[in-house]
PAKOL-833335 format. One record per residue: x, y, z of N, C-alpha, C in turn; residue number from 1. Coordinates in steps of 0.2 Angstrom, whole numbers, plus 5000, padded with zeros to 4 digits. Example, Ala and Ser with C-alpha at 12.3 -4.5 7.8 and 13.67 -1.06 7.14 Angstrom:
// residues 2
  n_x  n_y  n_z ca_x ca_y ca_z  c_x  c_y  c_z   i
 5066 4972 5039 5062 4978 5039 5066 4984 5039   1
 5064 4989 5035 5068 4995 5036 5064 5000 5039   2
//
This chain:
// residues 305
  n_x  n_y  n_z ca_x ca_y ca_z  c_x  c_y  c_z   i
 5004 4994 4999 5000 5001 5001 5004 5006 4999   1
 5003 5011 4996 5007 5017 4994 5005 5021 4999   2
 5010 5026 5002 5007 5033 5008 5011 5039 5004   3
 5004 5042 5003 5006 5049 4998 5005 5055 5003   4
 5011 5058 5006 5011 5063 5009 5013 5069 5007   5
 5013 5075 5008 5013 5082 5005 5017 5087 5011   6
 5021 5092 5007 5022 5097 5012 5017 5102 5014   7
 5016 5104 5020 5011 5108 5024 5009 5114 5020   8
 5014 5118 5016 5012 5124 5013 5011 5125 5006   9
 5014 5120 5003 5014 5121 4995 5011 5115 4993  10
 5011 5109 4997 5008 5103 4996 5012 5099 4991  11
 5018 5101 4990 5023 5097 4987 5023 5090 4988  12
 5023 5085 4984 5022 5077 4986 5029 5075 4989  13
 5029 5072 4994 5034 5069 4998 5035 5061 4998  14
 5041 5057 4997 5043 5050 4997 5041 5049 5004  15
 5039 5042 5004 5037 5039 5010 5041 5031 5011  16
 5044 5030 5016 5047 5023 5017 5044 5017 5016  17
 5038 5017 5015 5034 5011 5014 5033 5010 5007  18
 5034 5016 5003 5032 5016 4995 5038 5012 4992  19
 5036 5010 4986 5040 5006 4982 5044 5013 4978  20
 5051 5012 4976 5056 5017 4974 5052 5020 4967  21
 5049 5017 4963 5047 5020 4957 5041 5025 4958  22
 5038 5024 4962 5032 5028 4965 5034 5035 4967  23
 5039 5034 4971 5041 5039 4976 5046 5044 4971  24
 5050 5041 4966 5053 5044 4961 5048 5049 4957  25
 5044 5046 4955 5037 5050 4952 5035 5055 4955  26
 5034 5055 4962 5032 5060 4967 5037 5065 4967  27
 5043 5063 4967 5049 5068 4969 5050 5072 4962  28
 5048 5069 4956 5049 5073 4951 5043 5078 4950  29
 5038 5077 4952 5033 5081 4952 5032 5086 4957  30
 5036 5085 4962 5037 5091 4968 5043 5095 4965  31
 5048 5093 4962 5054 5097 4960 5050 5102 4954  32
 5046 5098 4949 5043 5103 4945 5038 5109 4948  33
 5035 5107 4952 5029 5112 4956 5035 5117 4959  34
 5041 5115 4962 5046 5119 4965 5048 5124 4960  35
 5050 5122 4954 5053 5126 4949 5047 5131 4946  36
 5041 5129 4946 5037 5134 4944 5037 5139 4948  37
 5036 5138 4956 5035 5142 4961 5041 5147 4961  38
 5048 5145 4960 5053 5148 4960 5054 5153 4955  39
 5052 5151 4948 5051 5155 4943 5046 5161 4944  40
 5040 5160 4948 5036 5165 4948 5039 5170 4953  41
 5043 5167 4959 5045 5172 4964 5051 5175 4961  42
 5055 5173 4955 5060 5177 4952 5056 5183 4948  43
 5051 5181 4944 5048 5186 4941 5046 5191 4944  44
 5043 5189 4950 5039 5195 4954 5045 5199 4960  45
 5051 5196 4959 5056 5199 4963 5060 5204 4958  46
 5060 5203 4952 5062 5208 4946 5057 5214 4946  47
 5050 5214 4949 5045 5220 4948 5045 5223 4956  48
 5050 5221 4959 5050 5225 4967 5058 5230 4966  49
 5056 5234 4971 5061 5239 4973 5066 5236 4977  50
 5073 5237 4978 5078 5236 4983 5077 5240 4989  51
 5078 5237 4995 5078 5243 5001 5082 5247 5000  52
 5089 5246 4996 5095 5250 4996 5094 5252 4990  53
 5093 5260 4990 5094 5264 4984 5089 5262 4978  54
 5082 5262 4981 5078 5259 4977 5076 5265 4972  55
 5075 5262 4965 5074 5266 4959 5067 5265 4957  56
 5062 5268 4961 5055 5266 4959 5053 5270 4952  57
 5048 5268 4949 5045 5271 4943 5038 5271 4944  58
 5035 5274 4938 5027 5274 4938 5024 5279 4942  59
 5020 5278 4947 5015 5283 4951 5016 5280 4959  60
 5022 5279 4961 5022 5275 4968 5019 5280 4974  61
 5015 5276 4977 5011 5281 4984 5016 5278 4989  62
 5013 5283 4994 5015 5280 5002 5010 5284 5007  63
 5010 5282 5013 5006 5286 5016 5008 5294 5018  64
 5005 5297 5019 5006 5305 5020 5007 5307 5026  65
 5013 5308 5029 5015 5309 5036 5009 5316 5038  66
 5010 5318 5045 5007 5323 5047 5011 5330 5045  67
 5007 5335 5046 5010 5342 5042 5016 5344 5047  68
 5017 5343 5052 5022 5344 5056 5028 5339 5057  69
 5027 5335 5053 5034 5328 5053 5039 5330 5051  70
 5044 5328 5055 5051 5329 5053 5056 5323 5054  71
 5055 5319 5049 5058 5312 5051 5062 5310 5045  72
 5064 5303 5043 5065 5301 5038 5060 5297 5034  73
 5054 5298 5036 5047 5296 5032 5048 5299 5026  74
 5044 5295 5020 5043 5297 5014 5038 5304 5014  75
 5041 5308 5010 5037 5314 5010 5032 5313 5003  76
 5026 5314 5004 5022 5314 4997 5020 5320 4994  77
 5018 5320 4989 5016 5327 4986 5010 5331 4990  78
 5008 5326 4993 5002 5330 4997 5005 5334 5003  79
 5010 5330 5006 5013 5333 5011 5017 5340 5010  80
 5021 5338 5003 5024 5344 5002 5020 5351 4999  81
 5015 5349 4996 5012 5355 4995 5007 5358 5001  82
 5006 5354 5005 5004 5357 5011 5008 5362 5015  83
 5014 5360 5014 5020 5363 5018 5022 5369 5013  84
 5021 5368 5008 5024 5375 5003 5018 5380 5003  85
 5012 5378 5004 5006 5382 5006 5006 5386 5012  86
 5010 5383 5018 5010 5386 5024 5017 5391 5022  87
 5021 5389 5019 5027 5393 5018 5026 5400 5013  88
 5021 5398 5008 5020 5405 5004 5015 5408 5007  89
 5010 5406 5011 5006 5410 5015 5002 5413 5010  90
 5000 5421 5011 4996 5425 5008 5000 5429 5002  91
 5006 5426 5000 5009 5430 4995 5006 5430 4989  92
 5005 5436 4985 5002 5435 4980 5006 5432 4975  93
 5001 5431 4968 5004 5425 4964 5011 5428 4960  94
 5013 5435 4961 5018 5438 4957 5024 5437 4961  95
 5023 5434 4969 5029 5434 4972 5029 5428 4975  96
 5026 5422 4972 5025 5416 4976 5031 5410 4974  97
 5036 5414 4971 5042 5409 4969 5049 5414 4971  98
 5053 5408 4971 5060 5413 4973 5063 5417 4967  99
 5061 5414 4961 5064 5417 4954 5060 5425 4956 100
 5053 5425 4956 5049 5432 4956 5053 5435 4963 101
 5054 5433 4968 5056 5436 4974 5064 5440 4972 102
 5068 5436 4969 5074 5438 4967 5074 5443 4962 103
 5069 5444 4957 5067 5449 4952 5065 5455 4957 104
 5060 5453 4961 5058 5459 4965 5064 5463 4967 105
 5068 5459 4971 5075 5462 4975 5080 5463 4970 106
 5079 5463 4964 5083 5466 4959 5089 5462 4958 107
 5088 5455 4959 5094 5450 4959 5100 5453 4963 108
 5099 5457 4967 5104 5460 4973 5104 5457 4979 109
 5111 5453 4979 5111 5449 4986 5113 5454 4992 110
 5114 5461 4990 5115 5466 4996 5110 5470 4996 111
 5105 5468 4993 5098 5474 4994 5097 5475 5001 112
 5098 5470 5006 5094 5471 5013 5099 5475 5015 113
 5105 5475 5015 5110 5478 5019 5109 5487 5016 114
 5108 5487 5009 5107 5493 5005 5101 5498 5008 115
 5097 5493 5008 5089 5495 5011 5090 5499 5020 116
 5093 5493 5024 5095 5496 5031 5098 5503 5029 117
 5103 5504 5026 5108 5509 5025 5103 5514 5024 118
 5100 5513 5019 5095 5520 5017 5090 5522 5023 119
 5088 5516 5025 5083 5518 5031 5086 5522 5037 120
 5093 5520 5038 5097 5524 5043 5098 5530 5042 121
 5096 5533 5035 5097 5540 5033 5091 5544 5034 122
 5085 5540 5035 5080 5544 5035 5077 5545 5043 123
 5073 5551 5043 5071 5553 5050 5065 5550 5053 124
 5065 5548 5059 5060 5545 5062 5053 5549 5061 125
 5047 5546 5062 5041 5550 5062 5040 5553 5069 126
 5043 5551 5075 5042 5554 5081 5048 5559 5083 127
 5048 5564 5085 5053 5568 5085 5059 5568 5082 128
 5059 5570 5075 5064 5569 5070 5070 5575 5071 129
 5076 5574 5071 5080 5578 5071 5083 5580 5064 130
 5080 5584 5062 5081 5585 5054 5088 5590 5053 131
 5091 5589 5048 5098 5594 5047 5096 5595 5039 132
 5102 5601 5038 5103 5603 5032 5097 5609 5030 133
 5094 5608 5025 5088 5613 5023 5082 5609 5022 134
 5078 5606 5026 5072 5603 5025 5066 5607 5024 135
 5062 5605 5019 5056 5608 5016 5050 5604 5018 136
 5045 5608 5017 5038 5606 5019 5034 5609 5015 137
 5027 5607 5013 5023 5611 5009 5019 5618 5013 138
 5018 5623 5011 5016 5629 5015 5009 5628 5016 139
 5008 5629 5021 5000 5629 5023 4997 5635 5021 140
 4991 5635 5019 4986 5640 5017 4985 5645 5023 141
 4985 5652 5021 4985 5657 5027 4980 5656 5031 142
 4979 5657 5037 4974 5656 5043 4974 5649 5044 143
 4978 5644 5042 4978 5638 5045 4980 5636 5052 144
 4976 5634 5055 4977 5633 5062 4976 5626 5065 145
 4981 5621 5063 4982 5615 5065 4988 5612 5067 146
 4990 5606 5067 4997 5604 5068 5000 5603 5063 147
 5000 5606 5057 5003 5605 5051 5008 5610 5051 148
 5015 5607 5048 5021 5611 5049 5020 5618 5046 149
 5022 5623 5050 5023 5629 5048 5030 5631 5045 150
 5030 5632 5038 5036 5635 5035 5038 5642 5035 151
 5043 5642 5033 5046 5651 5032 5041 5655 5030 152
 5039 5652 5025 5034 5655 5020 5028 5658 5023 153
 5026 5652 5027 5019 5653 5032 5020 5658 5036 154
 5025 5658 5040 5027 5663 5045 5027 5670 5043 155
 5031 5669 5038 5033 5677 5033 5026 5680 5033 156
 5021 5676 5029 5015 5679 5027 5012 5682 5033 157
 5011 5677 5039 5008 5678 5044 5010 5685 5047 158
 5016 5686 5048 5020 5692 5051 5018 5698 5047 159
 5017 5696 5040 5017 5702 5035 5009 5705 5036 160
 5005 5701 5038 4998 5703 5039 4997 5707 5046 161
 5002 5704 5051 5002 5708 5057 5004 5715 5057 162
 5010 5716 5054 5013 5721 5051 5009 5726 5048 163
 5005 5724 5042 5001 5728 5039 5004 5733 5035 164
 5009 5733 5032 5013 5737 5029 5017 5743 5033 165
 5017 5742 5038 5022 5747 5043 5028 5747 5041 166
 5032 5753 5043 5038 5755 5038 5043 5750 5043 167
 5049 5750 5039 5053 5745 5041 5056 5748 5049 168
 5056 5754 5050 5058 5757 5056 5053 5755 5063 169
 5048 5751 5060 5044 5750 5067 5041 5742 5065 170
 5045 5737 5062 5042 5731 5060 5046 5726 5065 171
 5048 5727 5070 5050 5724 5076 5049 5727 5083 172
 5047 5721 5088 5046 5724 5095 5050 5728 5097 173
 5057 5726 5096 5062 5731 5100 5062 5739 5096 174
 5061 5740 5091 5060 5745 5087 5054 5750 5090 175
 5049 5747 5091 5042 5748 5094 5044 5751 5100 176
 5047 5745 5104 5048 5747 5112 5053 5754 5111 177
 5059 5753 5108 5063 5760 5108 5060 5766 5106 178
 5054 5765 5101 5049 5771 5100 5047 5773 5105 179
 5043 5768 5110 5038 5770 5116 5043 5774 5120 180
 5049 5772 5120 5053 5774 5126 5055 5782 5126 181
 5052 5785 5120 5055 5792 5120 5047 5796 5120 182
 5042 5792 5121 5035 5795 5120 5034 5797 5127 183
 5028 5801 5128 5026 5803 5134 5022 5797 5137 184
 5021 5796 5144 5016 5792 5146 5009 5793 5148 185
 5004 5790 5144 4998 5793 5143 4994 5793 5151 186
 4998 5789 5155 4995 5789 5163 4998 5795 5167 187
 5002 5798 5163 5003 5805 5166 5011 5803 5170 188
 5013 5808 5174 5019 5808 5177 5026 5809 5173 189
 5024 5812 5166 5030 5814 5162 5033 5821 5164 190
 5040 5821 5163 5045 5825 5165 5047 5828 5157 191
 5043 5833 5153 5045 5835 5146 5051 5839 5147 192
 5057 5838 5144 5062 5843 5143 5063 5848 5138 193
 5058 5849 5134 5057 5854 5129 5050 5855 5127 194
 5050 5859 5122 5044 5861 5119 5039 5855 5116 195
 5034 5854 5118 5029 5849 5115 5025 5851 5110 196
 5024 5846 5106 5018 5847 5100 5014 5841 5100 197
 5008 5843 5098 5002 5837 5097 5000 5837 5091 198
 5001 5831 5088 4999 5829 5081 4992 5830 5079 199
 4990 5831 5073 4984 5833 5071 4979 5826 5073 200
 4973 5827 5075 4970 5820 5076 4962 5822 5074 201
 4959 5816 5071 4953 5817 5068 4947 5814 5073 202
 4949 5811 5079 4943 5807 5082 4946 5808 5091 203
 4951 5811 5092 4953 5810 5099 4950 5816 5103 204
 4952 5817 5110 4950 5822 5114 4953 5828 5113 205
 4960 5828 5110 4963 5834 5108 4967 5832 5102 206
 4965 5837 5098 4968 5837 5091 4970 5843 5087 207
 4972 5844 5083 4973 5851 5079 4966 5853 5075 208
 4965 5859 5076 4959 5861 5073 4961 5866 5066 209
 4958 5862 5060 4962 5865 5054 4968 5862 5052 210
 4971 5867 5047 4977 5863 5045 4982 5869 5043 211
 4989 5868 5042 4993 5873 5041 4996 5877 5047 212
 4999 5882 5046 5003 5885 5050 4998 5888 5056 213
 4992 5890 5053 4989 5894 5059 4983 5889 5062 214
 4985 5883 5062 4980 5878 5064 4981 5879 5073 215
 4975 5877 5075 4974 5879 5081 4973 5872 5086 216
 4973 5873 5093 4972 5866 5096 4966 5865 5099 217
 4962 5859 5097 4955 5856 5098 4955 5854 5104 218
 4951 5854 5109 4950 5850 5115 4942 5849 5115 219
 4941 5842 5114 4935 5840 5114 4933 5836 5121 220
 4926 5835 5122 4924 5832 5128 4926 5826 5128 221
 4926 5822 5134 4928 5815 5135 4923 5810 5132 222
 4918 5813 5133 4912 5807 5131 4906 5812 5127 223
 4907 5812 5120 4902 5816 5117 4895 5815 5117 224
 4894 5808 5119 4888 5806 5119 4883 5808 5124 225
 4887 5810 5130 4884 5813 5135 4882 5820 5136 226
 4886 5824 5131 4885 5830 5132 4888 5834 5136 227
 4893 5831 5139 4897 5834 5145 4902 5841 5143 228
 4903 5844 5146 4908 5850 5146 4914 5847 5143 229
 4917 5852 5140 4925 5852 5137 4930 5857 5139 230
 4934 5854 5144 4937 5859 5148 4945 5858 5150 231
 4949 5863 5151 4956 5861 5153 4955 5862 5161 232
 4960 5859 5164 4961 5860 5172 4967 5864 5172 233
 4968 5868 5176 4974 5872 5179 4975 5871 5186 234
 4980 5868 5187 4982 5865 5195 4988 5867 5196 235
 4989 5871 5201 4995 5873 5206 4995 5867 5212 236
 4998 5863 5210 4997 5857 5216 4997 5859 5223 237
 4994 5858 5227 4993 5860 5235 4991 5867 5235 238
 4990 5871 5231 4989 5878 5231 4982 5880 5228 239
 4981 5879 5221 4975 5881 5219 4973 5877 5212 240
 4967 5876 5212 4966 5873 5204 4958 5875 5202 241
 4958 5875 5196 4952 5877 5192 4951 5875 5186 242
 4945 5873 5183 4943 5872 5176 4940 5878 5172 243
 4943 5877 5166 4941 5882 5161 4940 5879 5154 244
 4934 5880 5152 4933 5877 5146 4924 5879 5144 245
 4921 5876 5138 4915 5875 5137 4910 5872 5140 246
 4905 5875 5144 4900 5872 5148 4896 5868 5143 247
 4891 5865 5147 4885 5861 5144 4880 5866 5141 248
 4879 5872 5144 4875 5878 5139 4879 5881 5134 249
 4885 5879 5131 4890 5882 5126 4893 5888 5128 250
 4893 5890 5134 4896 5897 5136 4903 5895 5139 251
 4908 5899 5138 4914 5898 5142 4913 5901 5149 252
 4916 5896 5152 4915 5898 5159 4923 5896 5163 253
 4924 5898 5170 4928 5896 5174 4926 5895 5180 254
 4928 5888 5185 4925 5888 5191 4927 5881 5193 255
 4924 5877 5198 4925 5871 5199 4931 5871 5204 256
 4933 5865 5207 4938 5863 5211 4940 5868 5216 257
 4944 5872 5216 4946 5878 5223 4941 5883 5222 258
 4937 5884 5217 4931 5889 5217 4925 5885 5219 259
 4923 5880 5220 4918 5876 5222 4913 5874 5217 260
 4908 5874 5218 4902 5870 5213 4899 5877 5210 261
 4904 5880 5207 4901 5887 5203 4905 5887 5197 262
 4902 5890 5192 4906 5890 5185 4903 5898 5183 263
 4909 5902 5182 4907 5909 5180 4909 5911 5173 264
 4904 5914 5169 4904 5915 5162 4911 5920 5161 265
 4914 5918 5156 4920 5923 5153 4916 5930 5150 266
 4918 5935 5152 4915 5941 5148 4919 5942 5141 267
 4917 5942 5136 4919 5943 5129 4914 5948 5125 268
 4917 5950 5118 4914 5955 5116 4907 5952 5113 269
 4905 5946 5114 4899 5944 5111 4894 5944 5117 270
 4895 5945 5124 4891 5943 5129 4891 5950 5134 271
 4896 5954 5133 4898 5960 5138 4891 5963 5140 272
 4886 5964 5136 4881 5969 5135 4877 5965 5141 273
 4875 5959 5140 4870 5954 5144 4874 5953 5151 274
 4881 5953 5151 4884 5951 5158 4885 5957 5163 275
 4884 5963 5160 4885 5968 5165 4881 5968 5171 276
 4884 5970 5177 4881 5970 5182 4874 5974 5182 277
 4869 5974 5186 4863 5976 5185 4864 5985 5187 278
 4869 5985 5191 4871 5993 5193 4872 5997 5187 279
 4873 5995 5182 4876 5999 5176 4871 5998 5171 280
 4864 5996 5174 4859 5996 5168 4857 6002 5167 281
 4857 6008 5170 4855 6015 5168 4860 6019 5162 282
 4866 6014 5162 4870 6018 5157 4867 6016 5150 283
 4867 6021 5146 4864 6021 5140 4868 6017 5134 284
 4874 6018 5134 4878 6014 5128 4884 6011 5131 285
 4885 6005 5129 4893 6002 5133 4896 6001 5126 286
 4902 6005 5127 4906 6005 5120 4912 6001 5122 287
 4916 5996 5117 4922 5993 5118 4925 5995 5112 288
 4931 5999 5112 4934 6002 5106 4942 6004 5108 289
 4946 6003 5102 4953 6005 5103 4955 6012 5102 290
 4948 6016 5100 4949 6023 5098 4947 6027 5104 291
 4949 6033 5105 4947 6037 5110 4940 6039 5109 292
 4935 6042 5114 4928 6042 5112 4927 6049 5110 293
 4921 6050 5106 4920 6056 5103 4913 6058 5105 294
 4912 6064 5108 4904 6065 5110 4902 6060 5115 295
 4896 6059 5116 4893 6054 5120 4888 6058 5125 296
 4886 6055 5129 4881 6058 5135 4882 6054 5141 297
 4880 6058 5145 4881 6055 5152 4877 6047 5153 298
 4881 6043 5156 4879 6037 5157 4881 6032 5152 299
 4884 6034 5147 4888 6029 5143 4895 6026 5146 300
 4895 6020 5144 4901 6017 5146 4906 6015 5140 301
 4912 6017 5142 4917 6014 5137 4923 6011 5140 302
 4924 6007 5135 4929 6001 5138 4936 6003 5131 303
 4942 6004 5133 4946 6005 5128 4951 5998 5129 304
 4951 5996 5121 4956 5989 5123 4962 5990 5118 305
//
């Protein structure tokens, strides 16, 4: 009785001690043929495999994509590479998302950064710049009142407005101060050292009446709207003082101060007849003349001037 045994994996026929020789030889020949077929298939498959060392892959090999932060010897797939390049490029515009484009933008100049830093070092900061040389700026419009820089042109125009065409002899504060130092103090207390003159005025209390060599001195009331008297005061300090001027009834009078609350009308050619004391009322004629009287009657009054 023959015993037919086989290998457990590939089921190759095996000889058995109880079999006759011719039977087992036939089984061994069949086993070797099966092994030959399997070896040939393995060799054919091995030719299609890449070696572990310096593998030269072809076609479209694939591999698992590592995590985006992976930094190891694992194979980087196209998916991993594109994701990392997307992070690298970020929001860069299409015109600057390649090294060549960046180089062109930097003028292919390896020293461009150094040159830029040097140029920046020559610029003034926005906060508290210390400018040198002859810095310029746009001139603001007249009347501007903001934090805009004021140029010399703006300041000169503003000063010209303030000066209003004044002569060069009075266009600085020092010149005005020097001129005022030689003028009388309007508050009083002046010690005049020579003859004084009053310039013509058109609206002041004191002014020149008329024009030319024969012009006189005009004294006006301090407040014309109230109709107050216009007068001058004569004062001998500590001795006697009196007011003299045109009263509110348009008559020349003297009074006040040392004379008390009285005002006496001044006698002149225009009012002499009306101002005579009543004790002279009996006189028929009152004459004021530079010539000696001729004729006349009792009771005539004659003044020679």
